[in-house]
Each structure stands twice: as structure tokens, then as C-alpha cells.
N, C-alpha and C positions, 0 to 999 in steps of 0.2 A: 609508640615512641622507639627510636632506634636503640639497638642494643648497647651502643657506646654511651649514649646519654643516660640510659637506665643505670648502667654500671657507675657512671660518674655521680648520679644522684644518690645511689646507695653509698658510695664512698664518702660523700659530703655529709650524709645524714646518719651514718651507721652508729655514731657515739653521741648523738645529739638527743637530749630529752625534749620532745616536742611541747610538752605542757610548760616546762620551764622556759624554753625559748620564746613561746607565745606571750607569756607574762612579760618577759624582758623586752620584747619588741613593742608591746603595747605601752610600756612605761617610756621607752625611747621615743615613741611617736608622740606621747603626751609632752615630753620634754622639748621636742622640736616645735610643736605648736605654741607652747608657752615661751620658748626662746625667741621665736619669730616676733611675737608681741612685745616681749621684754626689750628686744633689740630694735624696736621701732621699725619693724619690717625690713631689717637688714638682711639681704640674701647672702652677703659675704660671711656673716656670722653663722648663718644657717648652713652654708656649704662646708665651712670649717668643722662644724659639729658633725655633719654627715661623714666627712673623712675621719674624725675621731671615732665615730661609731663603726665604720668599716673595719678600722684597725682593731678596735676592741672585740668586735665579733670574730675576727680572724684569730686573735689571741685566744679567745674562748674555744674556738673549733680546735686549735692546735693542742691545747691543754686537755680538752675532752678526749683526744686521741692518745693521750699518754697514759699508760696503765698506772694504777696507784702504786705498785711496787717499784717503779722507776721514780715516781715522786718521792718515795721513801728514801731511795738512794741519793736524791739530791738534797735532802734536808740538811745534813751536817755541812757540806761545802757551801751551801747557799746561805746558811746562817752565819757562818764564819766570815764569809765574803761580805755580808751585810754589816756585820759588827766592825770589820776592818775599814769599810767604806765610811761608816759613821765616825770612827776615830780620825780618818782622813779628813772629814768635814770639819771636826773640832779643831784640827791642827792647820789645815791648809784651805778650808772652804771659803767661797766668796760670800761677802756680806751684801745682801740685797734688802733694801727697806729696813735696815737695822737688825736683820736676822741672818745667821750663818747657817744656811740649809743646803746649799748647792756645792757640787765638787766639779771642778773643770778638769775633764780628762783629755783635753786636746781638741778632739773633733767636735765635742758637745759638752753640755753640762747635764749632770744627773743629780737627782735628789734621792740618796740612799734610803731615807726614811720610808719611801714608798715600797722599796724591795722588802722591808722588814714587815710590812703588812701581811705577806704571805710566807716569808722565811721563818718568822717566829711561830706560827701555828704549825708549820711543817716540822720544825725542830722539836717543839713540845710533844706533838703527836708521835713522832719517831721515838722520843725518849720514853714516853709512857708505854708505848707498844713493846719496846725492848725490855722493859722491866715489869711487864703485866703480870707475870707469875709471882712476884715478890714485892709488891708495892708497899712501902713503909713511909713513915713521916719524913725521913730524910730525902726521899725521892721528891716529895712535894716542895721541900726547902730548896733543893737543887733546881727545880723547875722555876721556883719564884726568883732565883738569882738569875737564871737564863732570861726571864722576862724583865727584871729590873735593869739589867745592863743596857740594853738598847733603849728602853724607855727613858732612863736617866740621860743617855747621850742625846736623845731627841728633845727632851725637855730643856736641856742646856742651850739648844740652838738659838732662841727658844721657839718651840712649835708645840703649844699645849694641846691643840685639837688632835694632831697625829699622835702625840704621846698618849693621850687618853684612849684613843681608838686602839692603838697597839696594846696598851695595858688591858683594855677590855677583851681583845681577842685572846690574849694569853690567859687572863683571868677566867674567861669562859671555859677554856680548854682544860685548865687545872681543876675547875669545879666538875666538869663533865668526867674527868678521870677518877672521880670518887673521893674528893676531899671531904674528910669528916665535918659534919655540921658544927661540932664543938670548936673546931679550928676556925670555921667561917665566922662564928659568933665572936670568937676571941679577936680575930682579925678586924672585924667590924667595930668592935669596941676600942681596939688599939688605934684604928684609923680616926674614930671620933675624938679620941684623947689627943691625937697628934695633929688636929686641925690647926691649932695655934702655931705649930712649928711650920706646917705647910704654908700658912699665910705669910709668915716671915720670909720664906723662901721664894714666894711669888714675885714676879716682876710688878712694877707699878701699874702697867697697863692691864695686867691680868687682875690684880686687886680691884682696879676701877671697874672692870667688867662685872665682877661680883656685886659691887656696891650699886652699880647701875641697874642690875637686875632687881634689886630690892627697892630702888626709888629712881626709875628712869627720869622722872620729872625734875630731878635735882640738877640735871645738866641737859636740858632738852635739845640744845644746839651743838652739843659735844658728845660726850660718851653715851648719852641716852637716846641720841638722834636714831640710830639703827632700830632700836627696840620700839620707840614710839611710832616711827613711821610704818614699820612692818605690821604692828598690831592694828594700827588704823586701817591699812589695807586689808588685812584679814577680816576685821569686823565690818568694813564698809561693803563687802561683797554680799552680805545678807544670805538669803537662802538660795537664790537662783543665780547670783552673780551679776555683774554688769555687762557681761558679754565679752566674747573674744576681741582683743584689740581695743576695747573700750574702758580699760581700767584707767581712772583719773590719777590715782596715786602713782601708777606706773608711768603714764605718758606725760605727766607734769614733772617727772624726774624727782619725785619725793623719795622713792624707795632706793636705798643704796645697793650697790653690788647685785642688781636685780637679775643679772643673767647667770650668776654663780651661786653664792651662798644664800641669797634671799629670793631665789626664783619662786619659792613656794608662796611667797606673799603676792607675787604677780598672779599666780594660778588661783589662789583663794579669792582674790578680788574679782577676777574675771569669771570664775565658774562657781563661786559661792559655796554654801554648805553642802549642797548636793553633790557638786564636783569634788569637794574634799572627801566626802563619804566614799564616792567611787574611786578616788585615788588611794585612800586608805584600804579599801577593800581589795584593790589590785595588789598593794604591797603585802597584805596579809595572805592573799592567795599564794603569792610567790614564796613567802616565807613558809607557808604551810606545805607547799610541795617540797621545799628544800628540806623541812623537818622529816617528811616521809622518806626521802632518800637517806637522811641520816639514820632514822630508825632501821632501815633496812640494809645498811652497810654491812659487809661480811666480816670486817676485821675491827679490832680496837683502833687501830691507826685511822682507818677510813671513817669510823664513827666519830672520833675526836676531832678530826680535821673537818669533816662536813658540819658537825655541830658548831664548831668555832666560826667557820665562814658564814653560816646561817645567822648565828646570833650577832656577829659583827655587822653584817648588813642591816639587821634590825636596829642596832645601835646607831648607825649612820642616819637611817631615816627618822628615828625618834629624836636624836639630838638636834638634827636640822629643823624638824617641825617645831620642836620645843623651844629652840632659839628664836625662830621666827615669830612664834606665838607669845613670846615673852615669859615663859615658865623656866627657861634655862639660860644661862649666860651666853653672850655672843662668842663663839668659837669658829674657827675656819674649817667647817665641815659642810661639804656640798650635799644637796639632796640627790641620793643615788639614782643613777640612770636618767636623771632629769636635768640637773644643772649643767651648764656649759663647762667644757674642760676635757682634756684628753687623758691626763694622768690618773685621775680617780676613776674614770670610766674603764680604762684598761685594767686597772688593779681589781675592780669589782667583777668585770666579765671574766678575768683570769680565775677568780674564785669560783664563779659559776661554771666555768670550763672544768674545774677539778670536781665539782659536785656531779656534773654529767659523767666524767670519767669513773667516779666511784659507783654511779648508778648502772653503768653499761658494761663495766669490766668485772662484774661479779664472778667469783670462782665457786665451784662446788666445795662446801665444807663437809668433812667427814663428821658423822655423828656416831 
């Protein structure tokens, strides 16, 4: 191999974790196979997703080459910018399908809530790292306020799925920072006691989703349709599945949103229980590798950030599969690295890029 090509290859792979990348590419390939079937053999949708993947992998490579201490410097300005943009959405955002989630900046529209998926964990990791030597209860209270502000702004849009994911990412980080168990138990009790208040604050369609989870048959052609059809598809796959491109629920157009939020129903119908086990194993392998990187991170900032990214990815997968299987309410959460779409794919790969950066930019720690 010529010297220039060797140098280029070293440059491109120097900060890439091969194990993590292999699992990501396998999941993406699975997504492409399933998407092609879900889109009834549409090469247009497939080519669009390939472009999304190339962009996402480029973003992952870029962030893998940014040392963690530079990421730490970005935490405060990125968080403040994200909060300012969310306020801008609340005041001047465009309403699309009854939700005010987009901000028109002239040349394009942006969805600031996606920025907060990485800005919030960065900010909280920076905050706890700065106060590592003297963490007290008030530090956790301040962190909870930092979490509550963007979550409330996103909930107001309304965007329950994104608000829950951002709350989960911040909650994981606060827990990993050492929140005492007595406080966790007290918060859990307070949350249970506050359920009636939360119920009263929910929008009608959000309450309907919870009621539909309990009894989807009460409105089989309306609110319960998604849950009923997805569970039929998952169950009808049996042990071995009906075969690629042979899913009847898929190709007779019974499964709604089958290229995005409900793509797991397409996969489960066509590849069956064994395919589901293989997919779950692949997700667990990726999460396990990410947890190893988290455990070996050299600083508190890196450990907290890596742990939050890993557990948030787990939440993405769990919530989507639970939603499709009928054990969780229907929320707008895609199956990570598999569902069609560019925004979520880029944000997930950005997080994995940060994990690779943490793994490959280790510094010697004096003992």
C-alpha cells in the first residue's frame, strides 16, 4: 500500500473504536434491510437513508477527533445557546401538525430540542466535574434545575418523547454523580404522589395514549390502532419469521409509521423470535462495549458523560421496542440506528463519537 494511503488510513481510523464501529455498522445494515422492505422496495427511501448514514458517520468521526477537554469548554456556551433557542421556539417557533417545535433561522429550519440531547449531558458533566471535590445536596438541586428548564420548554411544545429522553439523560447523569439513595427513594415517592397533578397537566392526546396502553381494544380504529397492529405483526412473526419482504402486516399497509417509529414491528414480523434475539444481542453488545469505555474513562467528566450517553441509547431502544410490543405508551421515539430519519441518527452517532473520543484520548493520571 502506498505511503500516502497508509497515512490517510491511519488519520481516518486513529480515534475510531473498531469494536464500537462494527456494532454500529451492523445495526445500520439491519436498518437498511428492514427499511427496504418497509418502504415496499423503494430505492429512493434507501438512498436517502444512505446519505443520512454517511452524514452521521462523518459527524461521529469529527467528534471522535475532538479531545474531551475541548468538549468540556463547549459545555456552557452550547447549553446556553440551546436554552436560548428553546425560548425562541416558544416565542417565535413555527407550528407544524399542532406542535411548535421548529425555529426558522432564514436559510433553514432547526429543531433546538435535538441540540439539548447532547448539550444537557455536557453541561451537567462539566458542572459535577467542576464541583467534584465538594459535592453537596445543593449541587444536585442546581443540577436538577438545569435539567428541568429545557425539559419544561420541550414539554410545552409539546414533545413528550424528546422531553422524556432528555430528562432520562440528565437523570442518569445525576444518578451517576452519586445522588444518595435516600434522595432517590424520596424523589420516587414524590413522583408517585404527583401523578394526579401530572395527569392534569398532560394534553388530551397524551392522556389518550396512556389509556390506550391499558385497553387498546377500546378504540381499535383510532387511538388503539397503532398498538394493536404492531403487536399483531410482532406475534405473527413466530419463531423464524415470515421472511424478508414477506411480511403481510407490512405489505398490506396495516402497520403505521413502518419506516420510522414502528420499524421494529416490520423486523419482528419478517425475522421472528430468532431475529429479535439477534437484534437484542447486538444492542446489548454495543451497550456493553460503551459501558466498558465508561468504566475506563480517566476523569469524572468523561465517566459521567459516557455513562449518560450509553444509558440514554439504552432508553431509546427499550422505549421503542416497548412501545411497539404494547408494554409502553406510544411516543415518538425511533429505533436507534435502524429507523429511517437523519436527525436522530446524527445525534446518536454524535454521542458515539464522543465515546470514541473519551476512549482514545486518555491521558496519564498521576497516582
